[in-house]
N, C-alpha and C positions, 0 to 999 in steps of 0.2 A: 504493500500500500504506500509506504514511504516513497518508493521509487516512482510510482504513478503520480503522486502529488508533486514530487520534485520535477518530473518531466513536464507536467502541466505548467508549473511555475516558470520553467525555462522557456517554454513555448510562448507564454503570455508576454514575458519580458522581450522576446524577439519581436512579437507583433507591436510592442510599444516603442519601437525604434523611432527616431526622429521622423516626423511626417512632413515637415516643411523647413526651409532654410532661407534666410534673408541675406541679401547682398546690397550694400549701400554704395552708390557711386556719386561722389561729390564733384562739383565743378566750381571753379573760381578763376575768373580772368580779370583783366584790368577793371572792367565796368559791370560784369555780370557774375552772378553766383546762384547756386541752387543745388538740388540733389534729386536723384532717382533711387527709390528703394524697390528692388526686385525681390519678391517672395515666391519661391518655387515649392510646389508640392506635387503629389501624384496626379498628373494630368491637369494641373492648374498653375497659373502664374498671375501675380498681382504686381502692378507697377504704381507706385505713389510718386508723383512729380511735385516738387516744391520749388517755387521761385522766390528767392530772397533778394533779388535785385531791386534797388530803389527805383520806383516808376517815375521817370521824367517825361518819356514819350513812348511811342509805339515800338521803338527798337528795344525797349526793356521788357516787352511781353514775351514770355516763354510760349512758343507756338509749335514746337515739334521735338521729337526724340528719335535718333537713329541708333540701332544696336544690332549685335549678332548674338546668337545663342549657341551653346555647345551642343545642344540637341533639342529636338522638338519643333513643331510648327504650330504656333498659337493662333487662335481666332478670338477677336475681341467680342466679349459677351455682354459686358455692362460697364458703365462709367458713372462716377459720382463726383460732385463738387458743388460748392455754393456759388451761384451766380451773383454778380454785383455790378451795379451801374454807378457811374460817377457823373454828377451834374456839373454845370458850368462854374460852380463855386468850389468844387472839389469835395462836396458832401456825397454821402453814400445812400443807396437804396438797394434792396435785395429782391429782385423779381423771382417768381417761381420758375422751376425748371432745373435741368441738369445739363452738363456739358455734352456736346455732340461732336466728338473728334472722330477721325478716321484711322484705319490701320491697314497696312499692306506691306508690300516689298518694293524697293526701288531697284532690285536686281542684285545689289551688293549688301544691303542691310534690311532689317525690318524697320518700318517707319510708322511711328505713332504721331499723328499730326492734326493740328487745326489749320495751319498753313501748310499745304502739301505741294509736292512737285508733280510733274506730269504722270508719274508712275502710279500714284494713289489718288483715287477719287475723293475729294473732300466730303466731310459729313454734311448733314442737313443744314447745320449752321456754318456753312463755308465761310472762311475768313472774310473780313478781318475780325469778326466777333469771337468771343470766348477764348482769347488767349489768357494764359495764367498770369495774373498781375501780382507783383510783389508789393511790399509796403510803400506808402507815401512818406514824404518827409515834411508835410505841413502840420499845422496844429491839430489838436484833438477836435473832432467834429467835422473838420474839412481837411483830411490828411493828404488829399491830392491837389490842394489849392495851388501848389507851386508847379504842378505838371502843365504841359502845354495842351493845345486843343485836341490832339490825337487821343488824349486820356480823358479830358474833361468834356463831357457832353458831345463826344465825337462818334464816328461811325464804328469804332472798335468796341463799343459798349453793347451788351454787357460783357464783363470779364468773368473769369473764374478766380475766385478770391483765394490766392496764395497756394492752394494745394488741390490736386485732382487725383482721383484714384481710378485705375483701369483694371478690370478683371478679365482674364482670358481662360478659355478652355484650351488645353494644349496636350493632345496625345503625344506620348513619348517624353514629356517633361517629368522630372523627378526632383526630389530634394537636393540631388547632386548636380543639377543643371546650373550653369553660370552664364552671365552676360559679359560681353566684351565689345571693344570698339564702340563705346558709348559716346555719342555726340549730341550735345544739346543745341537747340536752335531758338533764337529770339527774333523778333521783328515781324511786321506784317508782310514782309516780302521774303520768300524762301531763299535761303543761302546767304542772306545779308550779314547775319551775326551768328557765328557758330563757335563752340568751344568743346574740346574733348574732356570727358570726365575721368576722374581718378578712382579706380576700384578700391574697395576695402576701407571706406570711411568709417566713422564711428559706428560700431555695431555690424560692420560688414562681415558677412559669412556666419553670423550668429545663428545657431540652430535653435529652433523654437518648437518644442513639443506642443501639440494641440491638446485640448481637454480630453478627447478620446484616448490619446496616447497616455496621458497622465493616469487615466482610469485603469488602462491596461497595465501600466507600470505598477500601480498600487496593488492590483490583483495578483500580479506575478510575485511581488514581494510577499504578499500575504500567504500565497500558496506555499512559497518556500519556507516561510516562518512556521506555518502549520505543520508542514512535513517534518521540519527539524524538531519541533516539540514532540511529535508522535514518535520520532526515532528515539529521542532521549527517554520518553516514557516507557518504551518497550524494552529498554536495557535493564 
């Protein structure tokens, strides 16, 4: 009986292995900064884009991401982010809705984009709307008052406020998948402002067990503990 319980515990611990892993790619150039957090799991991928560039004009809007994957071919399944409009004074309002970016391949990279090149058809809200906007440097209440007309009450509004999350189904992707050749793009014109990311930022590669894995882990340890106590009791 002890052998059976111990075997069960080992099997459960095996099932409780890491189910997802995250890789953070940071970017910082002279005028632009941000990050992309890739989270890989069994058949899934999530990308969280964060723009930390101070928004002075439309060249500060994060509008696309290019990257390669070690394995897997993802399909964009959902996206989320807070839409935000800026009026002529730099004050904010928050219309209903979610981002509508596009995803495809430009032949050499996967391309996630609001401003796309000719290889990927733009989403329903084809640019220049819904670029990811970073913080303003104006006073509280009107944080974008120092920005120019491409930000204030312009054709680029609404924006995505700071961060956007994109979820993919991805046959072939596992927790061991990694991203490479990550290039961030800003501006309302494709190819105007680009910068390569640096893999392995804070938290890069951190393995993140999901709740189900933690449950299995606890069950495995419990089974091993029970088996150990039974073995001692039988002596």
